[in-house]
ChimeraX commands (.cxc) that place a marker at each C-alpha (Angstrom):
marker #1 position -11.19,12.85,-19.62 radius 0.5
marker #1 position -13.29,11.61,-16.68 radius 0.5
marker #1 position -16.67,10.07,-17.43 radius 0.5
marker #1 position -19.64,9.54,-15.14 radius 0.5
marker #1 position -19.86,5.92,-14.09 radius 0.5
marker #1 position -23.42,4.65,-13.66 radius 0.5
marker #1 position -24.28,4.62,-9.95 radius 0.5
marker #1 position -25.84,1.16,-10.32 radius 0.5
marker #1 position -22.21,0.04,-10.73 radius 0.5
marker #1 position -21.04,1.74,-7.53 radius 0.5
marker #1 position -19.59,-1.54,-6.37 radius 0.5
marker #1 position -16.50,-1.06,-8.51 radius 0.5
marker #1 position -13.94,-1.38,-5.72 radius 0.5
marker #1 position -12.45,-4.70,-4.64 radius 0.5
marker #1 position -13.70,-6.07,-1.32 radius 0.5
marker #1 position -12.30,-8.83,0.84 radius 0.5
marker #1 position -14.44,-11.92,0.45 radius 0.5
marker #1 position -15.60,-13.45,3.73 radius 0.5
marker #1 position -18.10,-16.01,4.95 radius 0.5
marker #1 position -20.79,-14.91,7.38 radius 0.5
marker #1 position -21.71,-17.43,10.06 radius 0.5
marker #1 position -25.08,-17.33,11.85 radius 0.5
marker #1 position -27.62,-19.49,13.61 radius 0.5
marker #1 position -30.87,-19.66,11.66 radius 0.5
marker #1 position -33.64,-21.05,13.84 radius 0.5
marker #1 position -31.06,-22.87,15.95 radius 0.5
marker #1 position -29.16,-24.32,12.97 radius 0.5
marker #1 position -25.75,-23.26,11.65 radius 0.5
marker #1 position -25.96,-21.19,8.46 radius 0.5
marker #1 position -23.38,-19.56,6.19 radius 0.5
marker #1 position -23.44,-16.87,3.51 radius 0.5
marker #1 position -20.75,-15.35,1.29 radius 0.5
marker #1 position -20.26,-11.76,2.45 radius 0.5
marker #1 position -18.13,-8.94,1.17 radius 0.5
marker #1 position -20.03,-5.89,2.40 radius 0.5
marker #1 position -18.10,-5.14,5.56 radius 0.5
marker #1 position -15.93,-2.43,7.07 radius 0.5
marker #1 position -14.17,-1.38,10.26 radius 0.5
marker #1 position -16.28,1.20,12.07 radius 0.5
marker #1 position -14.65,1.82,15.47 radius 0.5
marker #1 position -11.24,1.44,17.08 radius 0.5
marker #1 position -11.94,1.08,20.82 radius 0.5
marker #1 position -13.91,-0.98,21.39 radius 0.5
marker #1 position -13.11,-2.71,18.13 radius 0.5
marker #1 position -16.20,-2.84,15.92 radius 0.5
marker #1 position -17.06,-3.75,12.40 radius 0.5
marker #1 position -20.11,-3.23,10.28 radius 0.5
marker #1 position -21.72,-5.58,7.80 radius 0.5
marker #1 position -24.56,-5.05,5.34 radius 0.5
marker #1 position -26.98,-7.90,4.72 radius 0.5
marker #1 position -29.99,-7.70,2.42 radius 0.5
marker #1 position -33.28,-8.00,4.30 radius 0.5
marker #1 position -34.43,-10.88,2.07 radius 0.5
marker #1 position -31.52,-13.11,3.13 radius 0.5
marker #1 position -31.95,-15.78,5.78 radius 0.5
marker #1 position -28.76,-14.47,7.42 radius 0.5
marker #1 position -30.44,-11.12,8.06 radius 0.5
marker #1 position -33.25,-12.86,9.92 radius 0.5
marker #1 position -30.72,-14.95,11.85 radius 0.5
marker #1 position -28.74,-11.90,13.01 radius 0.5
marker #1 position -31.93,-10.05,13.99 radius 0.5
marker #1 position -33.02,-13.09,16.04 radius 0.5
marker #1 position -29.72,-13.78,17.86 radius 0.5
marker #1 position -27.76,-10.51,17.78 radius 0.5
marker #1 position -24.62,-12.53,17.00 radius 0.5
marker #1 position -22.60,-13.56,13.96 radius 0.5
marker #1 position -19.13,-14.51,12.81 radius 0.5
marker #1 position -17.03,-13.23,9.95 radius 0.5
marker #1 position -14.65,-15.87,8.59 radius 0.5
marker #1 position -11.81,-15.06,6.21 radius 0.5
marker #1 position -11.35,-17.91,3.72 radius 0.5
marker #1 position -8.09,-18.56,1.90 radius 0.5
marker #1 position -7.81,-18.52,-1.88 radius 0.5
marker #1 position -8.16,-22.30,-2.05 radius 0.5
marker #1 position -11.71,-21.91,-0.68 radius 0.5
marker #1 position -13.15,-19.94,-3.64 radius 0.5
marker #1 position -15.57,-22.65,-4.80 radius 0.5
marker #1 position -17.06,-23.45,-1.39 radius 0.5
marker #1 position -17.29,-19.74,-0.53 radius 0.5
marker #1 position -19.08,-19.01,-3.78 radius 0.5
marker #1 position -21.45,-21.92,-3.18 radius 0.5
marker #1 position -22.32,-20.52,0.26 radius 0.5
marker #1 position -23.49,-17.38,-1.53 radius 0.5
marker #1 position -25.26,-19.10,-4.40 radius 0.5
marker #1 position -27.79,-21.02,-2.33 radius 0.5
marker #1 position -30.22,-19.62,0.22 radius 0.5
marker #1 position -30.32,-20.76,3.82 radius 0.5
marker #1 position -34.11,-20.61,3.49 radius 0.5
marker #1 position -34.04,-23.60,1.13 radius 0.5
marker #1 position -30.65,-25.24,1.64 radius 0.5
marker #1 position -29.06,-26.65,4.77 radius 0.5
marker #1 position -25.49,-25.31,4.78 radius 0.5
marker #1 position -24.66,-26.52,8.29 radius 0.5
marker #1 position -22.31,-29.26,7.05 radius 0.5
marker #1 position -20.20,-27.13,4.67 radius 0.5
marker #1 position -17.46,-26.54,7.22 radius 0.5
marker #1 position -16.05,-27.85,10.47 radius 0.5
marker #1 position -17.51,-25.50,13.07 radius 0.5
marker #1 position -16.23,-24.40,16.47 radius 0.5
marker #1 position -17.40,-21.79,18.97 radius 0.5
marker #1 position -15.80,-19.12,21.07 radius 0.5
marker #1 position -17.67,-17.12,23.69 radius 0.5
marker #1 position -20.81,-16.57,21.60 radius 0.5
marker #1 position -23.13,-19.52,21.04 radius 0.5
marker #1 position -24.85,-18.17,17.91 radius 0.5
marker #1 position -21.68,-17.19,16.02 radius 0.5
marker #1 position -20.35,-20.36,14.37 radius 0.5
marker #1 position -16.66,-20.08,13.46 radius 0.5
marker #1 position -15.14,-21.97,10.52 radius 0.5
marker #1 position -12.14,-24.15,11.34 radius 0.5
marker #1 position -10.91,-24.20,7.71 radius 0.5
marker #1 position -10.65,-20.39,7.59 radius 0.5
marker #1 position -7.30,-18.88,8.59 radius 0.5
marker #1 position -8.98,-16.10,10.56 radius 0.5
marker #1 position -12.42,-15.90,12.22 radius 0.5
marker #1 position -14.07,-13.06,14.11 radius 0.5
marker #1 position -16.98,-13.45,16.54 radius 0.5
marker #1 position -19.24,-10.43,16.82 radius 0.5
marker #1 position -22.12,-9.16,18.96 radius 0.5
marker #1 position -24.50,-6.60,17.44 radius 0.5
marker #1 position -24.61,-3.23,19.22 radius 0.5
marker #1 position -26.67,-1.29,16.68 radius 0.5
marker #1 position -28.73,-1.96,13.58 radius 0.5
marker #1 position -29.28,0.69,10.92 radius 0.5
marker #1 position -32.37,0.09,8.79 radius 0.5
marker #1 position -31.67,0.90,5.14 radius 0.5
marker #1 position -34.06,0.62,2.17 radius 0.5
marker #1 position -32.93,-2.88,1.09 radius 0.5
marker #1 position -30.32,-3.86,3.67 radius 0.5
marker #1 position -29.67,-3.87,7.39 radius 0.5
marker #1 position -26.33,-2.43,8.46 radius 0.5
marker #1 position -25.28,-4.35,11.56 radius 0.5
marker #1 position -22.68,-2.63,13.73 radius 0.5
marker #1 position -21.06,-5.17,16.01 radius 0.5
marker #1 position -18.43,-5.31,18.69 radius 0.5
marker #1 position -15.64,-7.74,17.97 radius 0.5
marker #1 position -15.63,-10.17,20.88 radius 0.5
marker #1 position -12.63,-12.28,19.79 radius 0.5
marker #1 position -10.49,-12.95,16.74 radius 0.5
marker #1 position -9.21,-16.50,16.19 radius 0.5
marker #1 position -6.28,-17.69,14.09 radius 0.5
marker #1 position -3.32,-20.07,14.31 radius 0.5
marker #1 position 0.40,-19.43,14.75 radius 0.5
marker #1 position 1.05,-20.58,11.19 radius 0.5
marker #1 position -0.82,-17.49,9.89 radius 0.5
marker #1 position 1.23,-15.02,11.93 radius 0.5
marker #1 position 4.57,-13.29,11.43 radius 0.5
marker #1 position 6.02,-11.48,14.43 radius 0.5
marker #1 position 2.72,-12.05,16.26 radius 0.5
marker #1 position 0.64,-10.28,13.57 radius 0.5
marker #1 position -1.61,-11.73,10.86 radius 0.5
marker #1 position 0.41,-12.22,7.68 radius 0.5
marker #1 position -1.61,-11.53,4.53 radius 0.5
marker #1 position 0.57,-13.84,2.42 radius 0.5
marker #1 position 0.10,-16.73,4.86 radius 0.5
marker #1 position -3.64,-16.13,5.21 radius 0.5
marker #1 position -3.92,-15.85,1.42 radius 0.5
marker #1 position -7.38,-14.22,1.23 radius 0.5
marker #1 position -9.13,-13.25,-1.97 radius 0.5
marker #1 position -11.09,-10.26,-3.21 radius 0.5
marker #1 position -14.37,-9.85,-5.04 radius 0.5
marker #1 position -14.72,-7.18,-7.72 radius 0.5
marker #1 position -18.00,-5.94,-9.11 radius 0.5
marker #1 position -19.64,-5.32,-11.54 radius 0.5
marker #1 position -17.44,-7.89,-13.31 radius 0.5
marker #1 position -18.16,-10.42,-10.50 radius 0.5
marker #1 position -14.68,-11.94,-10.28 radius 0.5
marker #1 position -12.46,-13.23,-7.49 radius 0.5
marker #1 position -8.83,-12.11,-7.27 radius 0.5
marker #1 position -5.82,-13.13,-5.21 radius 0.5
marker #1 position -3.71,-10.66,-3.25 radius 0.5
marker #1 position -0.55,-9.37,-4.93 radius 0.5
marker #1 position 2.77,-8.06,-3.69 radius 0.5
marker #1 position 3.35,-5.61,-0.83 radius 0.5
marker #1 position 3.78,-2.09,-2.23 radius 0.5
marker #1 position 4.96,-0.34,0.92 radius 0.5
marker #1 position 4.28,0.25,4.60 radius 0.5
marker #1 position 1.25,2.28,5.68 radius 0.5
marker #1 position 1.95,5.43,7.67 radius 0.5
marker #1 position 5.51,5.27,6.37 radius 0.5
marker #1 position 5.58,5.20,2.55 radius 0.5
marker #1 position 4.63,8.89,2.35 radius 0.5
marker #1 position 7.08,10.22,4.95 radius 0.5
marker #1 position 9.53,11.49,2.33 radius 0.5
marker #1 position 6.85,13.66,0.73 radius 0.5
marker #1 position 5.68,14.82,4.17 radius 0.5
marker #1 position 9.22,16.00,4.98 radius 0.5
marker #1 position 9.53,17.76,1.61 radius 0.5
marker #1 position 6.24,19.62,2.15 radius 0.5
marker #1 position 7.30,21.11,5.51 radius 0.5
marker link #1:1,2 radius 0.2
marker link #1:2,3 radius 0.2
marker link #1:3,4 radius 0.2
marker link #1:4,5 radius 0.2
marker link #1:5,6 radius 0.2
marker link #1:6,7 radius 0.2
marker link #1:7,8 radius 0.2
marker link #1:8,9 radius 0.2
marker link #1:9,10 radius 0.2
marker link #1:10,11 radius 0.2
marker link #1:11,12 radius 0.2
marker link #1:12,13 radius 0.2
marker link #1:13,14 radius 0.2
marker link #1:14,15 radius 0.2
marker link #1:15,16 radius 0.2
marker link #1:16,17 radius 0.2
marker link #1:17,18 radius 0.2
marker link #1:18,19 radius 0.2
marker link #1:19,20 radius 0.2
marker link #1:20,21 radius 0.2
marker link #1:21,22 radius 0.2
marker link #1:22,23 radius 0.2
marker link #1:23,24 radius 0.2
marker link #1:24,25 radius 0.2
marker link #1:25,26 radius 0.2
marker link #1:26,27 radius 0.2
marker link #1:27,28 radius 0.2
marker link #1:28,29 radius 0.2
marker link #1:29,30 radius 0.2
marker link #1:30,31 radius 0.2
marker link #1:31,32 radius 0.2
marker link #1:32,33 radius 0.2
marker link #1:33,34 radius 0.2
marker link #1:34,35 radius 0.2
marker link #1:35,36 radius 0.2
marker link #1:36,37 radius 0.2
marker link #1:37,38 radius 0.2
marker link #1:38,39 radius 0.2
marker link #1:39,40 radius 0.2
marker link #1:40,41 radius 0.2
marker link #1:41,42 radius 0.2
marker link #1:42,43 radius 0.2
marker link #1:43,44 radius 0.2
marker link #1:44,45 radius 0.2
marker link #1:45,46 radius 0.2
marker link #1:46,47 radius 0.2
marker link #1:47,48 radius 0.2
marker link #1:48,49 radius 0.2
marker link #1:49,50 radius 0.2
marker link #1:50,51 radius 0.2
marker link #1:51,52 radius 0.2
marker link #1:52,53 radius 0.2
marker link #1:53,54 radius 0.2
marker link #1:54,55 radius 0.2
marker link #1:55,56 radius 0.2
marker link #1:56,57 radius 0.2
marker link #1:57,58 radius 0.2
marker link #1:58,59 radius 0.2
marker link #1:59,60 radius 0.2
marker link #1:60,61 radius 0.2
marker link #1:61,62 radius 0.2
marker link #1:62,63 radius 0.2
marker link #1:63,64 radius 0.2
marker link #1:64,65 radius 0.2
marker link #1:65,66 radius 0.2
marker link #1:66,67 radius 0.2
marker link #1:67,68 radius 0.2
marker link #1:68,69 radius 0.2
marker link #1:69,70 radius 0.2
marker link #1:70,71 radius 0.2
marker link #1:71,72 radius 0.2
marker link #1:72,73 radius 0.2
marker link #1:73,74 radius 0.2
marker link #1:74,75 radius 0.2
marker link #1:75,76 radius 0.2
marker link #1:76,77 radius 0.2
marker link #1:77,78 radius 0.2
marker link #1:78,79 radius 0.2
marker link #1:79,80 radius 0.2
marker link #1:80,81 radius 0.2
marker link #1:81,82 radius 0.2
marker link #1:82,83 radius 0.2
marker link #1:83,84 radius 0.2
marker link #1:84,85 radius 0.2
marker link #1:85,86 radius 0.2
marker link #1:86,87 radius 0.2
marker link #1:87,88 radius 0.2
marker link #1:88,89 radius 0.2
marker link #1:89,90 radius 0.2
marker link #1:90,91 radius 0.2
marker link #1:91,92 radius 0.2
marker link #1:92,93 radius 0.2
marker link #1:93,94 radius 0.2
marker link #1:94,95 radius 0.2
marker link #1:95,96 radius 0.2
marker link #1:96,97 radius 0.2
marker link #1:97,98 radius 0.2
marker link #1:98,99 radius 0.2
marker link #1:99,100 radius 0.2
marker link #1:100,101 radius 0.2
marker link #1:101,102 radius 0.2
marker link #1:102,103 radius 0.2
marker link #1:103,104 radius 0.2
marker link #1:104,105 radius 0.2
marker link #1:105,106 radius 0.2
marker link #1:106,107 radius 0.2
marker link #1:107,108 radius 0.2
marker link #1:108,109 radius 0.2
marker link #1:109,110 radius 0.2
marker link #1:110,111 radius 0.2
marker link #1:111,112 radius 0.2
marker link #1:112,113 radius 0.2
marker link #1:113,114 radius 0.2
marker link #1:114,115 radius 0.2
marker link #1:115,116 radius 0.2
marker link #1:116,117 radius 0.2
marker link #1:117,118 radius 0.2
marker link #1:118,119 radius 0.2
marker link #1:119,120 radius 0.2
marker link #1:120,121 radius 0.2
marker link #1:121,122 radius 0.2
marker link #1:122,123 radius 0.2
marker link #1:123,124 radius 0.2
marker link #1:124,125 radius 0.2
marker link #1:125,126 radius 0.2
marker link #1:126,127 radius 0.2
marker link #1:127,128 radius 0.2
marker link #1:128,129 radius 0.2
marker link #1:129,130 radius 0.2
marker link #1:130,131 radius 0.2
marker link #1:131,132 radius 0.2
marker link #1:132,133 radius 0.2
marker link #1:133,134 radius 0.2
marker link #1:134,135 radius 0.2
marker link #1:135,136 radius 0.2
marker link #1:136,137 radius 0.2
marker link #1:137,138 radius 0.2
marker link #1:138,139 radius 0.2
marker link #1:139,140 radius 0.2
marker link #1:140,141 radius 0.2
marker link #1:141,142 radius 0.2
marker link #1:142,143 radius 0.2
marker link #1:143,144 radius 0.2
marker link #1:144,145 radius 0.2
marker link #1:145,146 radius 0.2
marker link #1:146,147 radius 0.2
marker link #1:147,148 radius 0.2
marker link #1:148,149 radius 0.2
marker link #1:149,150 radius 0.2
marker link #1:150,151 radius 0.2
marker link #1:151,152 radius 0.2
marker link #1:152,153 radius 0.2
marker link #1:153,154 radius 0.2
marker link #1:154,155 radius 0.2
marker link #1:155,156 radius 0.2
marker link #1:156,157 radius 0.2
marker link #1:157,158 radius 0.2
marker link #1:158,159 radius 0.2
marker link #1:159,160 radius 0.2
marker link #1:160,161 radius 0.2
marker link #1:161,162 radius 0.2
marker link #1:162,163 radius 0.2
marker link #1:163,164 radius 0.2
marker link #1:164,165 radius 0.2
marker link #1:165,166 radius 0.2
marker link #1:166,167 radius 0.2
marker link #1:167,168 radius 0.2
marker link #1:168,169 radius 0.2
marker link #1:169,170 radius 0.2
marker link #1:170,171 radius 0.2
marker link #1:171,172 radius 0.2
marker link #1:172,173 radius 0.2
marker link #1:173,174 radius 0.2
marker link #1:174,175 radius 0.2
marker link #1:175,176 radius 0.2
marker link #1:176,177 radius 0.2
marker link #1:177,178 radius 0.2
marker link #1:178,179 radius 0.2
marker link #1:179,180 radius 0.2
marker link #1:180,181 radius 0.2
marker link #1:181,182 radius 0.2
marker link #1:182,183 radius 0.2
marker link #1:183,184 radius 0.2
marker link #1:184,185 radius 0.2
marker link #1:185,186 radius 0.2
marker link #1:186,187 radius 0.2
marker link #1:187,188 radius 0.2
marker link #1:188,189 radius 0.2
marker link #1:189,190 radius 0.2
view
Protein backbone atom coordinates (compact mmCIF):
# COMPACT_ATOMS: atom_id res chain seq x y z
CA UNK A 1 0.00 0.00 0.00
CA UNK A 2 1.29 3.47 -0.90
CA UNK A 3 1.81 5.97 1.90
CA UNK A 4 2.10 9.75 1.74
CA UNK A 5 5.70 10.81 2.11
CA UNK A 6 6.16 14.10 3.98
CA UNK A 7 6.76 16.88 1.44
CA UNK A 8 9.60 18.24 3.59
CA UNK A 9 11.43 15.11 2.39
CA UNK A 10 10.76 15.79 -1.30
CA UNK A 11 14.45 15.51 -1.98
CA UNK A 12 14.27 11.73 -1.99
CA UNK A 13 15.75 11.20 -5.45
CA UNK A 14 19.48 10.84 -6.08
CA UNK A 15 21.18 13.84 -7.70
CA UNK A 16 24.58 14.11 -9.31
CA UNK A 17 26.93 15.92 -6.97
CA UNK A 18 28.79 18.83 -8.55
CA UNK A 19 30.89 21.78 -7.47
CA UNK A 20 29.72 25.28 -8.37
CA UNK A 21 32.45 27.74 -9.29
CA UNK A 22 31.93 31.50 -9.03
CA UNK A 23 33.76 34.76 -8.48
CA UNK A 24 32.75 36.37 -5.20
CA UNK A 25 33.87 39.99 -5.11
CA UNK A 26 36.65 39.18 -7.57
CA UNK A 27 37.85 36.07 -5.72
CA UNK A 28 37.37 32.43 -6.73
CA UNK A 29 34.69 30.66 -4.69
CA UNK A 30 33.28 27.13 -4.69
CA UNK A 31 30.15 25.46 -3.31
CA UNK A 32 28.88 21.87 -3.36
CA UNK A 33 25.83 21.83 -5.63
CA UNK A 34 23.38 19.12 -6.55
CA UNK A 35 20.29 21.13 -7.48
CA UNK A 36 20.69 21.24 -11.24
CA UNK A 37 18.94 20.06 -14.39
CA UNK A 38 19.01 20.30 -18.17
CA UNK A 39 16.45 22.85 -19.32
CA UNK A 40 16.94 23.36 -23.07
CA UNK A 41 18.44 21.47 -26.01
CA UNK A 42 19.39 24.16 -28.54
CA UNK A 43 21.00 26.27 -27.36
CA UNK A 44 22.16 23.93 -24.63
CA UNK A 45 21.09 25.26 -21.24
CA UNK A 46 21.03 24.08 -17.68
CA UNK A 47 19.38 25.38 -14.57
CA UNK A 48 20.72 25.51 -11.05
CA UNK A 49 19.04 26.44 -7.78
CA UNK A 50 21.06 28.32 -5.17
CA UNK A 51 19.69 29.51 -1.84
CA UNK A 52 19.59 33.29 -1.57
CA UNK A 53 21.59 33.24 1.68
CA UNK A 54 24.61 31.61 0.01
CA UNK A 55 27.60 33.66 -1.10
CA UNK A 56 27.44 31.84 -4.45
CA UNK A 57 23.99 33.30 -5.10
CA UNK A 58 25.38 36.81 -4.63
CA UNK A 59 28.35 35.97 -6.85
CA UNK A 60 26.16 34.74 -9.72
CA UNK A 61 23.86 37.76 -9.43
CA UNK A 62 26.92 40.05 -9.60
CA UNK A 63 28.73 38.40 -12.54
CA UNK A 64 26.06 36.47 -14.47
CA UNK A 65 28.55 33.61 -14.85
CA UNK A 66 29.37 30.33 -13.13
CA UNK A 67 30.85 26.90 -13.71
CA UNK A 68 29.54 23.46 -12.87
CA UNK A 69 32.32 20.96 -12.21
CA UNK A 70 31.72 17.21 -11.99
CA UNK A 71 34.02 15.68 -9.37
CA UNK A 72 35.02 12.03 -9.39
CA UNK A 73 34.27 9.68 -6.50
CA UNK A 74 37.74 10.19 -5.05
CA UNK A 75 36.82 13.85 -4.45
CA UNK A 76 34.00 13.22 -1.92
CA UNK A 77 35.76 14.79 1.07
CA UNK A 78 36.89 18.00 -0.66
CA UNK A 79 33.49 18.37 -2.36
CA UNK A 80 31.69 17.96 0.95
CA UNK A 81 34.03 20.50 2.57
CA UNK A 82 33.21 23.02 -0.17
CA UNK A 83 29.58 22.73 0.92
CA UNK A 84 30.21 22.73 4.66
CA UNK A 85 31.87 26.13 4.87
CA UNK A 86 30.49 29.44 3.65
CA UNK A 87 32.30 31.63 1.15
CA UNK A 88 31.20 34.56 3.31
CA UNK A 89 33.56 33.43 6.08
CA UNK A 90 36.02 31.05 4.42
CA UNK A 91 38.39 31.60 1.52
CA UNK A 92 37.95 28.55 -0.73
CA UNK A 93 40.03 29.92 -3.61
CA UNK A 94 42.92 27.52 -2.99
CA UNK A 95 40.90 24.28 -2.80
CA UNK A 96 41.51 23.39 -6.44
CA UNK A 97 43.76 24.14 -9.38
CA UNK A 98 41.72 26.61 -11.43
CA UNK A 99 41.68 27.36 -15.15
CA UNK A 100 39.45 29.51 -17.34
CA UNK A 101 37.72 29.14 -20.66
CA UNK A 102 35.92 31.99 -22.41
CA UNK A 103 34.24 33.36 -19.28
CA UNK A 104 36.37 35.21 -16.75
CA UNK A 105 34.04 34.77 -13.76
CA UNK A 106 33.46 31.02 -14.16
CA UNK A 107 36.45 29.26 -12.57
CA UNK A 108 36.85 25.69 -13.81
CA UNK A 109 38.40 22.94 -11.66
CA UNK A 110 41.34 21.09 -13.20
CA UNK A 111 40.92 18.06 -10.90
CA UNK A 112 37.34 17.46 -12.09
CA UNK A 113 36.90 15.14 -15.07
CA UNK A 114 34.27 17.40 -16.63
CA UNK A 115 33.62 21.14 -16.26
CA UNK A 116 30.93 23.34 -17.78
CA UNK A 117 31.12 27.12 -18.12
CA UNK A 118 27.78 28.90 -18.10
CA UNK A 119 26.34 32.36 -18.72
CA UNK A 120 23.04 33.27 -17.06
CA UNK A 121 20.18 34.08 -19.44
CA UNK A 122 17.33 34.21 -16.94
CA UNK A 123 16.84 34.23 -13.18
CA UNK A 124 13.65 32.99 -11.57
CA UNK A 125 13.05 34.39 -8.09
CA UNK A 126 11.69 31.71 -5.76
CA UNK A 127 10.78 32.04 -2.06
CA UNK A 128 14.14 30.80 -0.71
CA UNK A 129 16.22 30.17 -3.84
CA UNK A 130 17.15 31.70 -7.15
CA UNK A 131 16.79 29.43 -10.16
CA UNK A 132 19.50 30.45 -12.61
CA UNK A 133 18.93 29.37 -16.21
CA UNK A 134 22.19 29.52 -18.10
CA UNK A 135 23.49 28.86 -21.56
CA UNK A 136 26.31 26.35 -21.69
CA UNK A 137 29.22 28.17 -23.29
CA UNK A 138 31.70 25.25 -23.32
CA UNK A 139 32.21 21.84 -21.77
CA UNK A 140 35.76 20.76 -20.92
CA UNK A 141 37.15 17.27 -20.37
CA UNK A 142 40.15 15.15 -21.35
CA UNK A 143 40.50 12.27 -23.81
CA UNK A 144 41.01 9.83 -20.93
CA UNK A 145 37.36 10.40 -19.87
CA UNK A 146 35.92 9.65 -23.30
CA UNK A 147 34.96 6.47 -25.13
CA UNK A 148 34.21 6.79 -28.84
CA UNK A 149 34.35 10.59 -28.44
CA UNK A 150 31.63 10.66 -25.74
CA UNK A 151 31.91 11.13 -21.97
CA UNK A 152 32.20 7.72 -20.31
CA UNK A 153 30.41 7.57 -16.95
CA UNK A 154 32.68 4.79 -15.68
CA UNK A 155 35.82 6.76 -16.52
CA UNK A 156 34.44 10.01 -15.07
CA UNK A 157 33.33 8.09 -11.96
CA UNK A 158 30.93 10.71 -10.52
CA UNK A 159 28.94 10.29 -7.35
CA UNK A 160 25.37 10.97 -6.25
CA UNK A 161 23.84 12.63 -3.22
CA UNK A 162 20.66 11.20 -1.69
CA UNK A 163 18.43 13.03 0.73
CA UNK A 164 16.95 12.97 3.34
CA UNK A 165 19.54 10.38 4.41
CA UNK A 166 22.36 12.75 3.28
CA UNK A 167 24.66 10.12 1.77
CA UNK A 168 26.99 9.95 -1.21
CA UNK A 169 26.82 6.99 -3.59
CA UNK A 170 28.93 5.74 -6.48
CA UNK A 171 27.48 4.89 -9.89
CA UNK A 172 26.64 1.23 -10.55
CA UNK A 173 26.44 -0.92 -13.65
CA UNK A 174 24.84 0.00 -16.98
CA UNK A 175 21.30 -1.42 -17.14
CA UNK A 176 20.57 -0.78 -20.81
CA UNK A 177 20.61 1.79 -23.59
CA UNK A 178 18.20 4.73 -23.52
CA UNK A 179 15.78 5.00 -26.42
CA UNK A 180 16.51 1.35 -27.16
CA UNK A 181 15.80 -0.84 -24.11
CA UNK A 182 12.02 -0.47 -24.57
CA UNK A 183 11.88 -1.15 -28.31
CA UNK A 184 10.70 -4.74 -27.85
CA UNK A 185 7.68 -3.59 -25.85
CA UNK A 186 7.01 -0.80 -28.36
CA UNK A 187 6.89 -3.37 -31.19
CA UNK A 188 4.60 -5.65 -29.17
CA UNK A 189 2.17 -2.79 -28.47
CA UNK A 190 1.70 -1.91 -32.17
